[in-house]
C-alpha positions as CSV (number, residue, x, y, z in Angstrom):
1,M,-18.6,-6.1,-18.6
2,S,-20.3,-5.9,-15.1
3,D,-21.0,-3.3,-12.7
4,E,-18.8,-5.3,-10.2
5,I,-15.9,-5.7,-12.7
6,E,-16.1,-2.0,-14.0
7,K,-15.7,-1.1,-9.9
8,L,-12.7,-3.7,-9.3
9,K,-10.9,-2.3,-12.7
10,M,-11.6,1.4,-11.5
11,Q,-10.1,0.5,-8.0
12,L,-7.3,-1.2,-9.5
13,E,-6.5,1.4,-11.7
14,R,-6.6,3.6,-8.8
15,C,-4.1,1.8,-6.5
16,Q,-1.7,1.4,-9.5
17,A,-1.9,5.6,-9.5
18,H,-0.7,5.5,-6.0
19,A,1.6,3.1,-6.7
20,R,3.2,4.9,-9.7
21,F,3.6,8.1,-7.4
22,L,5.0,6.0,-4.6
23,N,7.5,4.7,-6.6
24,E,8.5,8.1,-8.3
25,S,9.3,9.5,-4.4
26,L,10.8,6.2,-4.0
27,E,13.2,6.9,-7.0
28,A,13.9,10.8,-6.2
29,M,15.1,9.6,-2.7
30,A,16.7,6.3,-3.7
31,A,20.4,7.6,-3.1
32,D,19.5,8.8,0.6
33,L,18.1,5.5,1.3
34,P,18.6,4.2,4.1
35,F,17.6,7.6,6.0
36,D,19.6,8.6,9.0
37,A,19.0,11.7,11.0
38,D,21.5,14.0,9.0
39,A,19.9,12.8,5.5
40,L,16.0,13.3,7.0
41,A,17.1,16.6,8.4
42,R,18.4,17.6,4.9
43,Y,15.2,16.5,3.6
44,R,13.1,18.5,5.8
45,S,14.8,21.3,5.5
46,A,14.7,21.6,1.7
47,P,11.3,22.4,0.1
48,S,11.9,19.8,-2.6
49,G,13.1,17.5,0.1
50,M,9.9,17.6,2.1
51,A,7.7,17.1,-0.9
52,Y,9.2,14.0,-1.6
53,L,8.7,12.8,1.7
54,D,5.2,14.1,1.5
55,Q,4.4,12.4,-1.3
56,F,5.6,8.9,-0.2
57,A,3.7,9.4,2.8
58,Y,0.7,10.1,1.4
59,R,0.9,7.4,-1.5
60,F,2.0,5.1,0.7
61,D,-1.5,5.7,3.1
62,R,-3.7,6.0,0.2
63,L,-2.3,2.8,-1.5
64,Q,-2.8,1.0,1.5
65,D,-6.2,2.0,2.6
66,T,-7.5,2.1,-1.1
67,M,-6.3,-1.5,-1.7
68,G,-7.7,-2.4,1.8
69,R,-11.0,-0.8,2.3
70,Q,-11.7,-0.8,-1.6
71,L,-9.7,-3.0,-3.8
72,F,-9.6,-6.4,-1.2
73,P,-13.4,-6.6,-1.0
74,L,-14.4,-6.0,-4.8
75,I,-12.1,-8.8,-4.9
76,L,-13.7,-11.1,-2.9
77,E,-17.2,-10.0,-4.0
78,V,-16.2,-10.5,-8.0
79,V,-14.4,-13.9,-7.4
80,K,-17.8,-15.2,-5.8
81,E,-16.2,-15.5,-2.0
82,P,-18.3,-13.1,-0.4
83,L,-18.2,-13.0,3.4
84,P,-20.9,-12.3,5.7
85,E,-21.8,-8.3,6.3
86,A,-20.6,-8.8,9.8
87,A,-17.3,-10.3,8.7
88,T,-14.0,-8.4,10.5
89,F,-11.5,-7.4,8.3
90,M,-9.1,-9.8,9.6
91,E,-11.8,-12.6,8.7
92,K,-11.4,-11.0,5.0
93,L,-7.7,-10.9,5.0
94,D,-7.8,-14.8,6.1
95,R,-9.9,-15.8,2.8
96,L,-7.5,-13.1,0.5
97,E,-4.4,-15.0,2.0
98,R,-6.1,-18.5,1.4
99,L,-7.0,-16.9,-2.2
100,G,-3.4,-16.1,-2.9
101,V,-4.2,-12.2,-2.8
102,V,-2.5,-11.2,0.1
103,P,1.0,-13.0,1.0
104,S,-0.1,-13.2,4.9
105,V,-2.2,-11.8,6.9
106,E,1.1,-11.0,9.4
107,Q,2.9,-9.2,6.6
108,W,-0.7,-7.0,5.9
109,D,-0.9,-6.2,9.5
110,E,2.7,-4.9,9.8
111,I,2.0,-2.9,6.7
112,R,-0.6,-1.5,8.2
113,E,1.0,-0.8,11.4
114,L,3.7,1.2,9.6
115,R,1.6,3.3,7.8
116,N,-0.4,4.4,10.9
117,A,3.3,4.7,12.6
118,L,4.4,7.0,10.0
119,T,0.9,8.9,9.4
120,H,-1.0,9.1,12.6
121,D,1.9,8.6,15.5
122,Y,4.8,10.7,13.6
123,P,7.7,9.3,15.9
124,E,9.5,11.8,18.0
125,G,13.2,12.3,17.5
126,A,15.1,12.1,14.3
127,E,16.6,8.6,14.8
128,R,13.4,7.2,15.7
129,L,11.6,8.9,12.9
130,A,14.5,8.0,10.5
131,A,13.9,4.2,11.1
132,T,10.4,4.5,10.8
133,I,10.4,5.6,7.2
134,N,13.3,3.3,6.6
135,Q,10.6,0.3,7.8
136,A,8.0,2.5,5.8
137,V,10.2,2.2,2.5
138,D,10.7,-1.6,2.7
139,A,6.8,-2.1,3.7
140,A,6.1,0.4,0.6
141,R,7.9,-2.0,-1.9
142,S,5.8,-4.7,0.0
143,L,2.7,-3.1,-1.0
144,V,3.5,-2.0,-4.5
145,E,4.9,-6.3,-4.7
146,I,1.5,-7.3,-3.4
147,L,-0.6,-4.7,-5.8
148,D,1.3,-6.3,-8.8
149,G,0.3,-9.9,-7.9
150,N,-3.3,-8.6,-7.2
151,A,-2.9,-7.1,-10.8
152,Q,-1.3,-10.6,-12.3
153,W,-3.9,-12.8,-10.1
154,L,-7.0,-10.9,-11.4
155,R,-5.9,-10.9,-14.9
156,K,-5.7,-14.7,-14.5
157,K,-8.8,-15.0,-12.8
158,L,-10.9,-12.5,-14.9
159,P,-9.8,-12.5,-18.4
160,S,-12.2,-9.6,-19.4
161,L,-10.5,-7.3,-16.8
162,H,-7.9,-6.4,-19.7
């Protein structure tokens, strides 16, 4: 197996581990989703609830970031769809969309914006934060679907990846 394919396999496994923990946090919170201000207050006041929120936010952030910064560039490299070194991330996303790796550039951008809102901007007010978390939950589910689609797509393109 080439070094490129080995790196790709390692990053895919890393993403799948993030997705596994992300799904565990979603399963643990499922009974209370979608959140409202009261449910969010309960989670924030209980150590176990806060742990699930933290795990969700962390794994959502790591999965989106690892896919964008590590997995996607390796996919382009391994399937011989390289772009110039100076290519922007949007140019890479356009190519990935054409290949069928991401459903749409717009969807990926929305997921990225939600990740930033959740991990960097942390909205003021319980209702607003609950709404942002609910949107991020939907985005996280989409992110896991994109990752699962990537894994299937790669197995078809690269049988040696198994």
